[in-house]
N, C-alpha and C positions, 0 to 999 in steps of 0.2 A: 708276459711271456716274451722271451728273447727271440728276436727275429733271426732266422737262418739265412746266411748269405749264400747266394747261388752265383757261381762263376761261369760266365758265358763267353769269355774272350780267349778261347783256345788257339785262335790264329796268332795271337800275340805271344803267348807262352803257355806251357803246360806244367802242372806240378810234377815233381820227381816221383816216379813209381817207387814204391817201397822196396821192390826187388832190385831196382837199380841202386837205390841208396845202400842196401845191404852189400851189394857187390863193390861199392866204392869205399866203404868205411875202413877196411884194413889198410888202404893205401894212403890214409891220412896219418896213421900213427905206427902200425906194425910193419908195413912194407913201404917205408918212406923214402927209399933210395932214389938217387938221381940216375935216370936211365943211361946217362953217359959215363957213369963211373964203372971201373973195371972190377971192383970188389963184388962180393956176393950180394950185398944190398942193392947195388946198382944193376947187377945182372938179373935179379929178381924183378925189378921194375922194368927192365928192358924186355924181359920175356912177356910180361903183362902188356906192354906197349905193342909188341909185334903180334901177339895173339888178338888184341883188340883191332889192330889194323886189318887182320884177316877177316874178322867178323864184319866190319864196316864195308870192306871191299866186296864181300860175298853178297850183301844185301842189294848192291847196285850192279852186280855182274862184272866188277873190275878185278884187277890183280892187286895184291897187297902193295906192291912196289909203286902203284899208281895213286896211292892215297897219301896225302900230306895233311897232318893234323894242324889246325890253327886255333886261335882263341875265339873265333866267332864266324858266322856267315859273312858279316861285314868285312872281316879281314880276308876271308877266302875270295870274296868278290873283288876286293882291292888288289890282291895278289894276281888273280886271273887277268883283270884288265890291264893293270900297270905292268905286270910281269911280261905279258905277251906283247903289249904295245912297245915297251922299251927294247925287248929282245928282237923285235922284227921291224924296227923303224927304217932299216936299210931297204926293206922290201916295199914299204908304203906307210901311210899315216892315217888311213881312213878306217873308222870304226862305226858299226851300226848297232843301235840299241832300240828298244821300243819306248814309246812315250809314257808307259805305265810301269817302268821298272822301280824296284826298291830304291830308296834314297842312297844306299851304299853304292849302287850302280850309277845313278844319276849324278851324284856329287863327284864320283871318281871320273866320270866322263867329262864333267866341267873342268876338273883339274887337268886332265889330259889335253883338253882344248887350250888351256893356258900354257901348255908345254909345246904347242904347235901341231897337235893332232886335229884332224877333222872328224867331227862326230855327226852322223845322220840319225835322226830320231823318227822311226817309222810309226805312223798313226795306227790306231785300232778302230774296229767297228763298234756299233752300239752295244755289243756283247763283251767288248774288251778283247776281241780276238785279233791277232796279227795275221794278215794275209801273206803267206809265204812268197807269193808272186811279187809283192811290193819289195821284199828283201832282195829277191833275185834281180829286180830292176835297179836297185841301189848299188849292188855289188859292181865294183869297177877295178881297174888294174891295180890301184893302190890300196884296195881293201885288205886288211890283215885280220880283222876279228869281227864277229857278230855275237852279241850277247842278248838273249831273250829269256825272260823268266819262265819257269815251267808252269806256275799257276799264280794268279793274283792273290795277294794276302787280303785284299779288300772285297772282291766280288767272286773269287773262286774260279774264274775262267781258266781252263787248262789249254795251253797253247799247243799248236800242231808241231811239236818239237822235232819229231822224226822227219817230217816233210822239209822243215827248215834245215835240219842237219844234212839231209841228202843234197840240198841245193848248195850248201856251204862246202861239203865234201867234193862235189863236182867242180866247184870253182876254186878249190885249193885254199879256202879261207878257214881259219880256226873258228870253232863254234863253242861258245860257253853258255850254260844255262844255270840260273839260280833256282835250285830245287829245294830250298829250305822249307817251303810250305807243303811239299808233296812227299819228300823222303820219309819212309816209314808209314805212310798213310795209304798210298796207292803204289802200284808197281813202278819202280824206277830202274831201268836197265840202260847203262851207258852205251852198250853196243847197239841195242835196238834204236835208241834215241839218236845215235850217230853224233854224239857230242865229243869234243876234245877236252873240255873242262866242265866240271859240274860242282856246284856249291851245295853243301848240306850242313845242317845244324842239329845239335842234340836237344836243345830245350823246346823245340817244336814237337817232339815225339816222346815226351815223358822222361827225357834225360836231363842232365844238369845244364845250367847256363855257363857260359864262358868256354865252350868248346865247339868247334866246327871242323869241317874237313873240306879239302878240295881234291877232287879227282883230276888228275892230269894224265891224259893219254900218253903212253910211252912214245917218245919222239917229238913231243910238243916243245917248241923252242920258247923258253920262258926264263926270266931273270928274277932273283929274289928282290923283295922291297925292304927287307931287313937284313942286317949283316951282323954276324957274331960267331957263335961257337960251332956252327956247322950242323946243328940238329935238323932232322927231317930232310936229309939229303942236301942240306945247305939252303933249302928254299924257305925254311921257317925257323931260323936260329933263335932259340929261347929255351930255357929249361922246360922240359915237357911236363904238362899237367897230367900226370899218369892217372890220378884218381878220377878226374873228369872223363878222360879218354876211356877208362874201364867202364864208367857209367854209360858213356855213349854206346859202347859195344853191347852192354847189357840191354839197353833200350832197343838196339837193333835186333838182338836175338828174340826179345819179347814180341816186337812188331812182326818179325818174320814168321813166328809161330802163329800169331793172330791172323796174318794174311793167308796162311795156308789153311787155317780152319774156315775162314770166310769163303775161300775158293771152293772148298769141299761142300760147304753149306749151299752155296749158290748153284752148284752143278750136281748136287745130290750124290756126291761121291762117298 
């Protein structure tokens, strides 16, 4: 008798939901236009891109113009840290992260140190929690950015993001959070969390691999780390992966419906 395989590593990645796959399929062959093209094929792709942007923005309480699509959460994290650091180096060179960040934050921080930036790594308690007061004490005149993950991909600890966001806002320091593990699973609202930048990913929530997004609060001073054709408001120039972005939006819609049903079940509505 053939043994059935059971997959238990959903924190690493999830399978693509069949409804997501069905939404994506036309954009591989029938609706294949480049979203930057002015002809009807391109405009069809552009329409799908912008409608998808609206859906992703809605799930996190953002405005569509504050969403930049990327190729992964890793790219979003790189853009957030490098883009803000380079754009604000005249203000200061100090960045704060936690000791349990994803490697894409840890390695980016190391690179920034090699470029002359100072990085403080705040410790966590036995539960993996960051104490907001430790961050408050570390913030100084030259601090330009704080980056704390929303939830650990290894132990699941959810950080007090709203408290940290309030501290950063009062200090006039940009605040970024990597929410790749939480987006689509629990409520994520950029306004309530008081973040200036937020990283999300599709493949953690039954969407396709190879697509992520970065919320950038309007007015945030940030520079691109790629240069090219000006796509995504010039912050992520590359031919847009329309099929995967459509899949990301479809996954967001499914998660939004699921969360609403769960809310009604919990509160007997």
